[in-house]
C-alpha positions as CSV (number, residue, x, y, z in Angstrom):
1,X,68.6,84.3,138.1
2,X,71.3,84.4,140.7
3,X,73.7,87.4,140.5
4,X,77.3,86.2,140.2
5,X,80.0,88.5,141.8
6,X,83.6,88.7,140.5
7,X,86.9,90.3,140.9
8,X,89.1,91.4,138.1
9,X,92.8,90.9,138.0
10,X,94.3,92.7,135.1
11,X,92.1,95.6,133.8
12,X,93.9,95.7,130.3
13,X,92.4,95.3,127.0
14,X,91.1,91.6,127.5
15,X,89.9,92.0,131.0
16,X,88.3,95.5,131.0
17,X,87.3,95.6,127.4
18,X,86.7,92.2,126.4
19,X,84.9,90.3,129.2
20,X,84.0,92.8,131.8
21,X,81.5,94.8,129.7
22,X,79.2,91.9,130.1
23,X,78.6,93.2,133.7
24,X,77.4,96.6,132.1
25,X,75.2,95.1,129.7
26,X,73.7,92.5,132.0
27,X,74.0,94.0,135.4
28,X,71.4,91.5,136.8
29,X,73.9,88.6,135.9
30,X,77.4,89.8,136.8
31,X,78.8,92.4,139.1
32,X,82.4,93.3,139.7
33,X,83.2,94.1,143.3
34,X,87.0,94.5,143.2
35,X,89.8,95.1,140.9
36,X,93.6,94.6,140.9
37,X,95.6,96.6,138.3
38,X,99.1,98.1,138.4
39,X,98.2,101.0,136.2
40,X,96.5,103.6,138.2
41,X,94.6,105.2,135.4
42,X,93.2,101.9,134.2
43,X,92.4,100.9,137.8
44,X,90.4,104.1,138.5
45,X,88.7,104.0,135.2
46,X,87.5,100.4,135.7
47,X,86.5,101.2,139.2
48,X,84.4,104.3,138.0
49,X,82.7,102.2,135.3
50,X,81.7,99.4,137.7
51,X,80.9,101.3,140.9
52,X,83.8,99.8,142.9
53,X,84.6,101.5,146.0
54,X,88.3,102.8,146.6
55,X,89.0,100.3,149.4
56,X,88.3,97.4,146.8
57,X,90.9,98.7,144.3
58,X,94.3,97.1,144.6
59,X,97.6,97.7,142.9
60,X,98.6,94.1,142.9
61,X,96.8,90.7,142.6
62,X,98.7,89.8,145.9
63,X,96.9,92.6,147.7
64,X,93.5,91.6,146.5
65,X,93.9,87.8,147.1
66,X,95.2,88.2,150.6
67,X,91.8,89.5,151.6
68,X,89.0,87.1,152.7
69,X,87.2,85.9,149.7
70,X,85.4,88.8,148.0
71,X,83.3,87.2,145.2
72,X,82.1,84.1,143.6
73,X,84.6,84.2,140.8
74,X,87.8,85.7,139.7
75,X,88.7,87.0,136.1
76,X,92.4,86.6,135.7
77,X,93.6,88.7,132.6
78,X,97.1,89.3,133.2
79,X,100.1,88.9,130.8
80,X,100.9,85.4,129.8
81,X,103.6,85.0,132.4
82,X,101.5,86.3,135.2
83,X,98.8,83.6,135.0
84,X,100.2,80.8,137.1
85,X,100.5,82.2,140.7
86,X,97.3,84.3,140.9
87,X,95.4,81.3,139.5
88,X,96.7,78.9,142.0
89,X,96.0,81.4,144.8
90,X,92.6,82.2,143.6
91,X,91.6,78.5,143.2
92,X,93.1,77.9,146.8
93,X,90.7,80.7,148.1
94,X,87.8,78.9,146.4
95,X,87.2,81.3,143.6
96,X,85.8,79.9,140.3
97,X,88.4,81.2,137.7
98,X,88.0,82.5,134.2
99,X,91.5,82.6,132.9
100,X,92.8,84.4,129.7
101,X,94.6,82.2,127.3
102,X,97.3,80.9,127.1
103,X,97.2,79.1,130.5
104,X,101.0,79.6,130.8
105,X,104.1,79.5,128.6
106,X,105.3,76.6,130.8
107,X,103.7,73.2,130.1
108,X,104.3,72.0,133.7
109,X,102.5,75.1,135.1
110,X,99.4,74.2,132.8
111,X,99.3,70.7,134.3
112,X,99.6,72.1,137.8
113,X,96.9,74.6,137.3
114,X,94.6,71.7,136.0
115,X,95.3,69.6,139.1
116,X,94.8,72.7,141.4
117,X,91.2,73.2,140.0
118,X,90.5,69.5,140.6
119,X,91.9,69.6,144.1
120,X,90.1,72.6,145.1
121,X,86.9,71.5,143.4
122,X,86.6,74.7,141.4
123,X,85.9,75.6,137.8
124,X,89.0,76.8,135.8
125,X,87.7,78.0,132.4
126,X,90.2,79.1,129.8
127,X,89.3,81.9,127.3
128,X,89.4,79.9,124.1
129,X,86.5,82.2,123.0
130,X,86.2,80.8,119.5
131,X,84.2,77.7,120.7
132,X,81.6,80.1,122.0
133,X,81.1,82.0,118.6
134,X,78.0,81.4,116.4
135,X,80.4,80.6,113.5
136,X,82.6,78.0,115.1
137,X,79.7,76.4,117.1
138,X,77.7,76.1,113.8
139,X,80.6,74.2,112.1
140,X,80.9,71.9,115.2
141,X,77.2,71.1,115.0
142,X,77.2,70.4,111.3
143,X,80.1,67.9,111.9
144,X,78.2,66.3,114.8
145,X,75.1,65.9,112.5
146,X,77.3,64.0,110.0
147,X,76.7,66.3,107.3
148,X,80.0,65.6,105.7
149,X,80.4,62.1,107.0
150,X,83.7,61.1,108.8
151,X,86.3,64.0,109.0
152,X,89.3,62.9,107.1
153,X,91.4,66.2,106.9
154,X,91.3,69.8,108.0
155,X,93.1,72.8,106.6
156,X,93.0,75.9,108.8
157,X,94.6,79.3,107.9
158,X,95.1,82.0,110.3
159,X,95.8,85.3,108.5
160,X,97.2,87.5,111.3
161,X,97.2,90.7,109.2
162,X,100.5,92.7,108.4
163,X,99.3,95.5,110.7
164,X,98.4,93.2,113.6
165,X,101.6,91.2,113.6
166,X,103.6,94.6,113.6
167,X,101.6,95.9,116.5
168,X,101.3,92.8,118.9
169,X,104.1,90.5,117.8
170,X,107.0,92.8,116.6
171,X,106.4,96.0,118.6
172,X,104.0,94.8,121.4
173,X,103.7,92.7,124.4
174,X,103.9,89.4,122.6
175,X,107.0,90.0,120.5
176,X,109.5,87.9,122.6
177,X,108.9,84.3,123.6
178,X,111.0,84.7,126.8
179,X,108.9,87.7,128.0
180,X,105.5,86.3,126.8
181,X,105.0,83.1,124.7
182,X,105.9,81.6,121.5
183,X,103.7,82.7,118.7
184,X,102.1,79.3,118.3
185,X,100.9,79.6,121.9
186,X,100.3,83.5,122.2
187,X,98.3,83.8,119.0
188,X,97.5,80.3,117.8
189,X,96.5,78.5,120.7
190,X,93.0,79.3,119.7
191,X,93.7,77.4,116.5
192,X,95.0,74.4,118.3
193,X,92.1,74.4,120.5
194,X,89.5,74.6,117.6
195,X,91.3,71.8,115.7
196,X,91.3,69.6,118.8
197,X,87.6,70.3,119.4
198,X,86.4,69.9,115.6
199,X,88.4,66.7,115.1
200,X,87.2,65.2,118.5
201,X,90.1,62.8,118.6
202,X,93.4,62.8,120.5
203,X,96.3,64.3,118.5
204,X,99.1,61.7,118.5
205,X,101.8,63.4,116.5
206,X,102.8,66.8,115.2
207,X,105.6,68.5,113.2
208,X,106.2,72.0,112.6
209,X,108.2,74.5,110.5
210,X,108.5,78.3,110.7
211,X,110.8,81.3,111.2
212,X,111.4,84.9,111.8
213,X,111.9,85.5,108.1
214,X,111.3,89.3,107.7
215,X,111.2,91.3,110.8
216,X,114.8,91.6,111.7
217,X,117.7,94.0,111.3
218,X,119.0,92.2,108.1
219,X,116.0,93.5,106.3
220,X,116.2,97.1,107.5
221,X,115.9,99.6,104.5
222,X,118.8,101.9,104.0
223,X,117.8,105.2,105.6
224,X,115.6,103.7,108.3
225,X,115.8,105.0,111.9
226,X,115.2,103.2,115.1
227,X,111.9,105.0,115.5
228,X,109.6,105.9,112.5
229,X,108.9,109.3,113.4
230,X,112.5,110.3,113.9
231,X,113.2,111.3,110.3
232,X,113.1,107.9,108.7
233,X,113.8,108.1,105.0
234,X,111.5,105.4,103.9
235,X,108.6,105.9,106.4
236,X,106.3,107.1,103.7
237,X,106.6,104.0,101.6
238,X,107.0,101.4,104.5
239,X,103.9,99.3,105.0
240,X,104.7,99.1,108.7
241,X,104.9,102.9,109.4
242,X,103.9,103.5,113.0
243,X,102.6,107.0,112.5
244,X,100.4,106.3,109.5
245,X,98.8,103.3,111.5
246,X,98.3,104.8,114.9
247,X,97.3,108.2,113.7
248,X,95.2,106.7,111.0
249,X,93.2,103.4,110.8
250,X,94.8,101.8,113.8
251,X,94.0,104.8,116.1
252,X,92.0,102.6,118.7
253,X,95.0,100.2,119.0
254,X,97.0,103.2,120.4
255,X,95.2,102.6,123.6
256,X,97.9,100.1,124.2
257,X,100.4,103.0,125.0
258,X,98.1,105.9,125.9
259,X,94.8,106.1,127.8
260,X,93.8,109.4,126.0
261,X,93.7,109.2,122.2
262,X,94.7,112.6,121.5
263,X,97.1,113.4,118.6
264,X,99.6,114.8,121.1
265,X,99.5,111.7,123.2
266,X,99.9,109.3,120.2
267,X,102.8,111.2,119.0
268,X,104.5,111.3,122.2
269,X,104.0,107.4,122.5
270,X,105.5,107.0,118.9
271,X,108.6,108.8,120.3
272,X,108.8,107.2,123.8
273,X,107.3,103.6,123.7
274,X,108.2,100.5,121.8
275,X,105.0,101.0,119.7
276,X,106.9,103.6,117.6
277,X,109.9,101.5,116.8
278,X,111.0,100.4,113.3
279,X,109.9,96.8,112.8
280,X,113.5,95.9,111.7
281,X,115.0,97.3,114.7
282,X,113.0,95.8,117.6
283,X,113.8,93.2,120.2
284,X,111.4,90.7,118.8
285,X,112.1,87.0,118.3
286,X,108.9,85.2,117.6
287,X,108.2,83.8,114.1
288,X,106.3,85.7,111.6
289,X,104.9,82.6,109.8
290,X,104.6,79.0,110.9
291,X,102.9,75.6,109.7
292,X,101.9,72.7,111.8
293,X,101.1,69.1,110.6
294,X,99.0,67.0,113.0
295,X,97.9,63.4,113.0
296,X,95.0,62.0,115.2
297,X,94.2,58.9,116.8
298,X,91.8,57.8,114.0
299,X,94.2,58.6,111.2
300,X,92.7,61.9,110.3
301,X,95.1,64.8,109.7
302,X,95.2,68.6,109.9
303,X,97.3,71.3,108.5
304,X,97.5,74.7,110.1
305,X,99.2,77.7,108.7
306,X,99.8,81.0,110.5
307,X,101.1,84.1,108.5
308,X,101.6,87.6,109.3
309,X,101.8,88.8,105.7
310,X,98.1,89.4,104.9
311,X,96.0,92.5,104.2
312,X,93.2,91.3,106.5
313,X,92.9,89.5,109.9
314,X,90.9,86.4,109.3
315,X,90.6,82.6,109.6
316,X,89.8,80.4,106.5
317,X,88.8,76.7,107.1
318,X,88.3,73.7,104.9
319,X,87.1,70.4,106.2
320,X,87.2,67.3,104.0
321,X,84.9,64.4,105.0
322,X,84.0,61.0,103.4
323,X,80.6,62.3,102.3
324,X,81.1,66.0,101.7
325,X,83.2,69.1,102.2
326,X,82.8,72.1,104.4
327,X,84.3,75.7,103.9
328,X,84.1,78.5,106.3
329,X,85.4,82.1,105.8
330,X,84.3,85.3,107.6
331,X,80.5,84.9,108.1
332,X,79.8,82.2,105.5
333,X,79.8,78.4,105.8
334,X,79.4,76.2,102.7
335,X,78.5,72.5,102.9
336,X,78.8,70.5,99.7
337,X,77.2,67.1,99.4
338,X,79.1,64.4,97.3
339,X,76.0,62.5,96.5
340,X,73.6,65.3,95.3
341,X,76.2,67.9,94.7
342,X,73.9,70.2,96.5
343,X,75.5,73.2,98.3
344,X,74.1,74.7,101.4
345,X,75.2,78.1,102.4
346,X,74.8,79.3,106.0
347,X,75.2,83.1,106.7
348,X,76.2,83.9,110.3
349,X,74.5,87.2,111.5
350,X,76.8,90.1,112.6
351,X,77.9,89.9,116.1
352,X,78.0,92.8,118.5
353,X,80.8,91.7,120.9
354,X,84.5,91.0,120.1
355,X,85.9,87.8,118.7
356,X,82.8,87.1,116.6
357,X,80.6,87.1,119.8
358,X,82.9,84.8,121.7
359,X,83.9,87.4,124.4
360,X,80.3,87.7,125.6
361,X,79.6,84.1,124.8
362,X,82.2,82.7,127.1
363,X,81.1,85.1,130.0
364,X,77.6,84.0,129.6
365,X,78.5,80.2,129.7
366,X,80.9,80.7,132.5
367,X,78.2,82.4,134.7
368,X,75.8,79.6,133.8
369,X,78.4,77.0,134.8
370,X,79.0,78.7,138.2
371,X,75.3,78.8,139.0
372,X,74.8,75.1,138.2
373,X,78.3,73.9,139.6
374,X,78.0,70.5,141.2
375,X,75.5,69.1,138.8
376,X,78.2,67.4,136.8
377,X,80.1,67.9,133.6
378,X,82.9,70.3,132.8
379,X,83.1,73.7,130.9
380,X,83.5,73.8,127.2
381,X,86.9,75.1,127.6
382,X,87.9,73.6,130.9
383,X,91.6,73.4,132.0
384,X,91.6,69.7,131.0
385,X,90.3,70.5,127.5
386,X,92.7,73.3,127.3
387,X,95.7,71.4,128.5
388,X,95.3,69.0,125.6
389,X,95.4,71.7,122.9
390,X,98.1,73.6,124.8
391,X,100.3,70.5,124.6
392,X,99.7,70.3,120.8
393,X,101.1,73.9,120.7
394,X,104.0,73.2,123.0
395,X,104.9,70.1,121.0
396,X,104.7,72.0,117.7
397,X,107.2,74.7,119.0
398,X,109.5,71.8,120.2
399,X,109.3,70.4,116.6
400,X,110.0,73.8,115.0
401,X,113.1,74.3,117.2
402,X,114.3,70.8,116.2
403,X,114.2,71.2,112.5
404,X,110.7,69.8,112.0
405,X,111.2,66.7,114.1
406,X,108.0,64.6,114.5
407,X,106.9,64.7,118.1
408,X,104.9,62.0,119.7
409,X,102.3,63.6,121.9
410,X,102.1,60.7,124.3
411,X,105.8,60.5,124.9
412,X,106.1,64.3,125.2
413,X,103.4,64.4,127.8
414,X,105.1,61.5,129.8
415,X,108.4,63.4,129.7
416,X,106.7,66.4,131.1
417,X,105.1,64.6,133.8
418,X,108.4,62.8,134.9
419,X,110.6,65.9,134.6
């Protein structure tokens, strides 16, 4: 098996902790030979873990990509609005690229990256990791086998979790659409992608509703302070208490604002970083709940609901077909037959890596595609496949901002191409 070499651009949570560990677990398959990361602590830690020499550690992606080609592949795991330029540069330098989702908050940039991959004859695989999990791939197989007949309608709920929405989308990096992406893209482009994949039909029309209903200053309790830790009168009874979360069950999530998880460092971070802010006094603007209605080319429909006000972080799916029904939740998939009334339950074994096995699954698949490149076919989450689901998300946000106006996907795409 050929060893594939890689450079990492962005050694944050997704890059360094989500995808790169594959190289440590399977060193005969993948080796990182260079890293670009602005944070010197993260850069040094990644270099030490992967045995990268100091002269192959760069502060910026520009410094890395101006070097002669260093590896077979580039893993680009920067923030949402920092995907476009390094991706184009890496493709032009003939790297095969694994790109963290979403491709870009700008639909035109998504289209341009898709074209750049084709023009440079390189792979551009987007990290829609759910497709690579045993749970979702099993559901796909059951549909392809015709176990429930023709799919008529799908209902998919994404329960974000009250603690997760507060961490990432009120206090964190994805809390403002102009700094990162709209919620439907930043969090739920996974769901648009899964729906497009499972339905296996072009989406022709979408409409959407949603708002920032709760996390704003109008709901700030009397006695609350700008930072939870600064004498807030209601901190002990607030579900979104930053000290209770980051010093308790959410301690691991404190890595987003401190590299060393000591109590002293966490307390300092709760005083000095956005992660200690009151959820009602932040600078967030992304929605905390949203629904999307979709119609597909064959007449089938889908309904997606994202909500931040749930105890657990989970997805629940119900697929209704002409001959049966499928329900999926956590590690259980149940198929009901309309003729026999038999129910078949499938239990997915526990997965070791993140996103239900999707993080390691996509890296394994990407490496196989790099080794066999030129033999035909495209990756499961190629740029062209991802552009289709990204356009669904962009159109949904366009609808939401226009009072739920129905958006024709074909016309929407034409407008983008001509603008």
